[in-house]
C-alpha atoms as one frame of an Amber mdcrd trajectory, in Angstrom:
protein
   6.448  35.521 -36.122   5.240  35.357 -32.883   6.280  37.735 -30.190   8.087
  36.628 -26.962   5.243  38.193 -25.283   2.697  35.786 -27.025   4.654  33.033
 -26.257   4.913  33.780 -22.621   1.020  34.191 -22.329   0.291  30.634 -24.268
   2.806  28.962 -21.883   1.409  30.540 -18.821  -2.391  29.702 -19.850  -0.789
  25.978 -20.564   0.276  26.184 -16.677  -2.779  27.284 -15.478  -4.772  24.704
 -17.170  -2.336  21.999 -15.860  -2.974  23.070 -12.172  -6.643  23.775 -12.516
  -8.970  22.697  -9.693 -10.043  20.196 -11.925  -6.820  18.549 -12.239  -5.980
  18.753  -8.864  -9.331  17.057  -7.795  -8.595  14.186 -10.474  -5.078  13.704
  -8.598  -6.602  13.501  -5.478  -9.219  10.850  -6.589  -6.234   8.781  -8.110
  -4.222   8.872  -5.019  -7.613   7.862  -2.987  -8.133   4.895  -5.383  -4.739
   3.716  -5.254  -4.702   3.767  -1.687  -8.007   1.773  -1.538  -6.066  -0.632
  -3.834  -3.492  -1.135  -1.442  -5.786  -1.947   1.246  -7.490  -4.442  -0.751
  -3.941  -5.622  -1.701  -3.382  -6.107   1.992  -6.653  -7.894   2.748  -9.615
  -7.355   0.530 -12.161  -9.137   2.568 -11.448  -6.927   5.417 -12.084  -3.688
   3.331 -15.209  -4.942   1.807 -16.555  -6.882   4.632 -16.994  -9.633   2.124
 -17.110 -13.458   3.527 -13.655 -14.952   4.249 -12.716 -17.539   2.101 -12.496
 -20.863   3.802 -10.214 -23.082   1.374  -6.884 -22.237   0.211  -6.219 -20.366
  -2.744  -5.536 -22.301  -5.876  -2.252 -20.804  -6.394  -1.004 -20.981  -2.835
   1.806 -23.705  -2.522   0.666 -26.594  -0.864   3.507 -26.593   1.862   2.520
 -23.041   2.654   2.093 -22.101   6.211  -0.627 -19.542   5.862  -3.872 -21.259
   4.475  -7.446 -20.276   3.829  -8.433 -16.712   4.041  -4.616 -15.720   4.658
  -3.871 -17.520   1.395  -6.064 -15.188  -0.611  -4.329 -11.949   0.527  -2.318
 -10.627  -2.320   0.526  -9.695   0.197   0.707 -13.062   1.274   2.154 -14.145
  -2.159   3.657 -10.907  -3.593   4.908  -9.330  -0.291   4.390  -6.134   1.806
   7.285  -4.630  -0.469   5.579  -6.082  -3.785   9.023  -8.227  -4.480   7.646
 -11.522  -3.616  10.292 -14.056  -3.855  13.033 -11.410  -4.344  12.169  -9.243
  -1.494  11.269  -9.808   2.039   9.237 -12.752   1.789  12.119 -14.599  -0.169
  12.861 -16.804   2.872  11.315 -17.383   6.082   7.855 -18.795   7.126   5.823
 -16.140   4.361   8.167 -17.488   1.524   5.895 -18.951  -1.379   8.591 -18.919
  -4.188   5.903 -16.284  -6.113   7.202 -13.528  -7.957   6.368 -10.249  -7.020
   4.102  -7.450  -8.653   7.012  -4.767  -9.484   7.066  -5.609 -12.971   3.384
  -4.746 -13.456   4.346  -0.819 -12.629   3.223   0.917 -15.914   0.917  -1.587
 -17.320  -2.520  -1.119 -18.365  -4.686  -1.408 -15.457  -7.586  -2.951 -17.468
  -4.985  -5.868 -18.265  -4.309  -6.217 -14.359  -8.082  -6.218 -13.543  -8.504
  -9.139 -16.196  -5.990 -11.001 -14.869  -7.585 -10.968 -11.265 -10.520 -13.076
 -12.794  -8.268 -15.614 -14.761  -7.482 -19.258 -13.516  -4.450 -18.308 -11.696
  -5.929 -15.622  -9.447  -9.723 -16.661  -9.430 -11.431 -13.752  -8.057 -15.305
 -13.706  -8.616 -17.214 -10.938  -8.629 -18.681 -11.742  -5.360 -15.293 -11.368
  -3.957 -14.002  -8.336  -5.655 -16.397  -6.146  -7.613 -15.538  -4.286 -10.834
 -14.830  -1.077  -8.942 -12.796  -3.087  -6.275 -10.647  -4.685  -9.356 -10.006
  -1.430 -10.963  -8.708   0.106  -7.362  -6.629  -2.923  -6.787  -5.220  -2.726
 -10.477  -4.385   1.078 -10.222  -2.484  -0.023  -6.815  -0.342  -2.484  -9.025
   0.374  -0.548 -11.766   0.640   3.017 -10.688   0.573   2.934  -6.771   3.378
   0.800  -5.560   6.022   2.760  -3.678   9.432   2.035  -3.681  10.594   0.963
  -0.194  14.226   0.474  -0.442  14.908   4.034   0.149  13.466   3.749   3.525
  14.752   0.286   4.804  18.780  -0.373   5.391  19.388  -3.452   3.676  21.803
  -4.677   6.438  19.834  -4.448   9.433  16.095  -4.352   8.055  15.592  -1.097
  10.054  13.823   2.010   8.961  15.558   4.830   7.524  14.144   7.694   8.834
  14.265  10.665  11.286  12.598   9.543  14.771  12.036  13.029  16.121  10.205
  14.089  13.302   8.299  10.768  13.427   7.094  11.486  17.051   5.772  15.022
  15.931   3.923  13.138  13.299   2.644  10.468  15.071   1.480  12.314  17.975
  -0.486  14.888  15.774  -1.666  12.441  13.041  -2.016   8.826  14.489  -1.789
   9.130  18.670  -5.517  10.390  19.106  -6.674   6.539  17.968  -3.408   4.535
  18.908  -2.431   6.459  21.943   0.819   8.126  22.514   2.680   4.792  23.079
   0.583   2.817  20.456  -1.310   0.707  23.115  -4.843   2.318  22.989  -6.005
  -0.378  20.540  -5.403  -3.360  22.458  -5.964  -6.097  19.728  -2.912  -4.604
  17.742  -0.456  -2.459  19.716   1.815  -0.889  17.423   4.942  -1.969  19.012
   4.092  -5.396  18.733   4.270  -5.086  14.908   6.730  -2.348  14.388   9.568
  -4.528  13.471   7.502  -5.566  10.313   9.068  -2.317   8.386   7.696  -3.291
   5.316   4.340  -3.988   6.606   4.001  -0.779   8.493   5.123   1.403   5.819
   2.529  -0.256   3.628  -0.389   0.363   6.195   0.790   4.141   7.059   0.855
   4.764   3.144  -2.498   3.360   2.363  -4.464   2.662   5.763  -5.904  -0.466
   7.454  -8.300  -2.420   5.556 -11.839  -1.733   6.822 -11.058   0.913   9.324
 -10.715   4.694   9.549  -7.006   5.143   9.714  -6.027   7.724   7.198  -4.019
   6.961   4.118  -0.752   9.169   4.134   0.662   8.195   0.530  -0.194  11.889
  -0.862   2.225  13.380   1.674   5.928  13.012   1.376   6.430   9.404   1.458
   9.289   9.928   3.811   6.834  11.060   6.882   5.606   7.074   6.907   9.591
   5.954   7.347   9.946   8.719  10.036   6.964   7.322  11.770   8.049   3.878
  11.901  11.251   4.900  13.316   9.199   6.172  16.235   6.980   3.237  16.320
  10.191   1.106  16.912  10.621   2.811  20.628   7.016   1.888  21.500   6.375
  -1.113  24.124   5.855  -4.618  22.643
């Protein structure tokens, strides 16, 4: 019979292996890949600097209001909240009647990468390379973050602590965006802060093609706290 001390030693060895530097590095690499996948989901041609499509996506509704390159953005059909017709894009000018990607959580990333090449999605190698497809598939299958705890269903307002959000924003974001969010004039943060799902997505994953850091590896509530603060900014 093995002694208790031996069992304790064995379990300690297993725990040490599980938190080895290699394991931590692997987790960090996965978070980075999923964040990049989130930026591709947002605007793949902005992230990769690829040529913008000039024709409507084949799967985009003929009566949709956002054609040409906009219709090729994953978020345009599946929503910032990943819920498609069952979420924020279930009504309004962005509504397409297309299902979200939530059902793909836990799926095989290789299967999702293959779907990107099928007749429905139609992404070519020139648009999304194999590495791009892999990162996007990782976001879809493993990187989706449930937004429902961070958005009040009645008011559509962010649920968070604005005081904490101000501290996070001033130390993480203000250097580029300015203390009132107006330093980048093309997109002052106050003008887009009301779209809570969009802001959460971008804070967690970053802005396509830009140096904006992705905060998804931190406590997810930090993004919600920041969005509460952003809603105090000038429009």
